[in-house]
C-alpha positions as CSV (number, residue, x, y, z in Angstrom):
1,M,-55.5,-4.0,31.7
2,S,-53.4,-6.6,30.1
3,G,-50.7,-8.3,32.2
4,W,-47.7,-7.4,29.9
5,R,-46.7,-4.4,27.8
6,K,-43.7,-3.3,25.8
7,C,-41.8,-0.1,26.9
8,D,-41.2,2.4,24.1
9,T,-37.8,3.4,25.5
10,C,-36.0,0.2,26.6
11,R,-38.1,-2.0,24.3
12,R,-38.5,-4.6,27.1
13,V,-41.7,-6.4,27.8
14,R,-42.7,-5.7,31.4
15,T,-45.7,-6.3,33.6
16,G,-48.6,-3.8,33.7
17,A,-47.6,-2.9,37.3
18,E,-44.3,-1.4,36.0
19,F,-46.2,1.3,34.1
20,D,-48.0,4.4,35.4
21,G,-51.5,4.0,34.1
22,D,-51.6,4.2,30.3
23,A,-48.0,5.4,30.0
24,T,-46.0,3.8,27.2
25,T,-42.7,4.2,29.1
26,C,-42.0,2.0,32.1
27,V,-41.3,3.4,35.6
28,V,-37.7,2.0,35.5
29,C,-36.9,4.1,32.4
30,L,-38.5,7.2,33.9
31,T,-36.7,7.0,37.2
32,K,-33.2,5.9,36.2
33,P,-30.6,8.6,35.6
34,A,-30.0,9.8,32.1
35,A,-27.5,8.0,30.1
36,S,-24.0,9.5,30.3
37,V,-23.0,11.5,27.3
38,R,-20.3,9.9,25.3
39,K,-16.9,11.5,25.5
40,R,-15.8,13.4,22.5
41,T,-12.6,12.3,20.9
42,A,-9.6,14.5,20.7
43,P,-9.5,16.5,17.5
44,V,-7.1,15.4,14.8
45,T,-4.0,17.5,14.4
46,R,-2.1,17.6,11.1
47,M,1.2,19.1,10.4
48,K,2.0,20.7,7.0
49,L,5.5,20.4,5.9
50,A,7.0,23.5,4.3
51,P,7.7,22.9,0.5
52,A,11.3,22.6,-0.5
53,D,12.7,25.9,-1.7
54,P,13.7,25.5,-5.4
55,A,15.8,28.7,-5.2
56,T,18.4,27.1,-3.0
57,G,19.2,24.6,-5.7
58,S,20.3,21.9,-3.2
59,E,21.0,18.5,-4.6
60,P,18.8,15.7,-3.4
61,G,20.4,13.5,-0.8
62,P,21.0,9.8,-1.0
63,R,17.9,7.7,-1.7
64,K,16.2,6.4,1.4
65,P,15.6,2.7,1.7
66,L,12.2,1.5,0.4
67,L,9.7,0.4,3.0
68,G,7.1,-2.2,2.4
69,L,6.7,-4.7,-0.4
70,V,8.2,-4.1,-3.8
71,G,5.4,-3.4,-6.3
72,S,4.9,-2.0,-9.7
73,G,4.8,1.6,-8.4
74,D,8.1,1.6,-6.6
75,L,10.8,3.8,-8.0
76,E,13.4,1.0,-8.0
77,V,11.2,-1.4,-9.9
78,R,10.4,1.3,-12.5
79,E,14.1,2.1,-12.9
80,R,14.9,-1.6,-13.5
81,R,12.0,-1.9,-16.0
82,A,13.2,1.2,-17.9
83,R,16.8,-0.1,-18.0
84,R,15.7,-3.5,-19.3
85,A,13.5,-1.9,-22.0
86,A,16.5,0.3,-23.1
87,Q,18.8,-2.8,-23.2
88,D,16.2,-4.7,-25.3
89,A,15.9,-1.7,-27.7
90,L,19.7,-1.5,-28.0
91,A,20.0,-5.2,-28.6
92,E,17.5,-4.9,-31.4
93,A,19.2,-1.8,-32.9
94,H,22.7,-3.3,-32.9
95,P,22.5,-7.0,-32.6
96,E,26.1,-7.9,-33.5
97,D,27.7,-5.3,-31.2
98,F,25.3,-6.3,-28.3
99,A,26.2,-10.0,-28.8
100,A,29.9,-9.3,-28.7
101,L,29.6,-7.1,-25.6
102,L,27.4,-9.8,-23.9
103,R,29.9,-12.5,-24.8
104,D,32.8,-10.6,-23.4
105,T,31.0,-9.7,-20.2
106,R,29.9,-13.2,-19.6
107,Q,33.4,-14.5,-20.2
108,A,34.8,-11.9,-17.7
109,E,32.3,-13.1,-15.1
110,G,33.3,-16.7,-15.7
111,L,30.0,-17.7,-17.2
112,R,29.5,-20.1,-20.1
113,P,28.9,-18.6,-23.5
114,L,25.3,-18.5,-24.7
115,S,24.1,-21.3,-26.9
116,T,23.0,-19.0,-29.7
117,G,24.8,-19.3,-33.0
118,T,26.1,-15.6,-33.1
119,A,27.7,-15.7,-29.6
120,A,29.1,-19.3,-29.7
121,A,30.7,-19.0,-33.2
122,P,33.8,-17.0,-32.2
123,D,34.5,-19.3,-29.2
124,D,34.4,-22.4,-31.5
125,A,37.0,-20.8,-33.8
126,E,39.5,-20.4,-30.9
127,E,39.5,-24.2,-30.1
């Protein structure tokens, strides 16, 4: 017999004396207690929330604060984007009225008038 053999169970190379005759599994693997069975994890429990009853007609409460980082999918960001798009469309539809409103609002806030020709022209006439 050869001096060294590889066990089929533990895959270790052992001396020929650690095997029973022509067995492919060593005596250590045959005599040690069986490996303990792995514990099972607890089952996952999920709670289902009851859907809101549309028949009650209750008004939604105040908006809860946003958690996490602000991204393109957040409600607040989408509302600001929609407002900005509406303001741009209004400014294009009624440029003179928008320029007058913007000039008056900036003046009420204590800001300098815009450097564009339409918004700065009435201010130059006052001086």
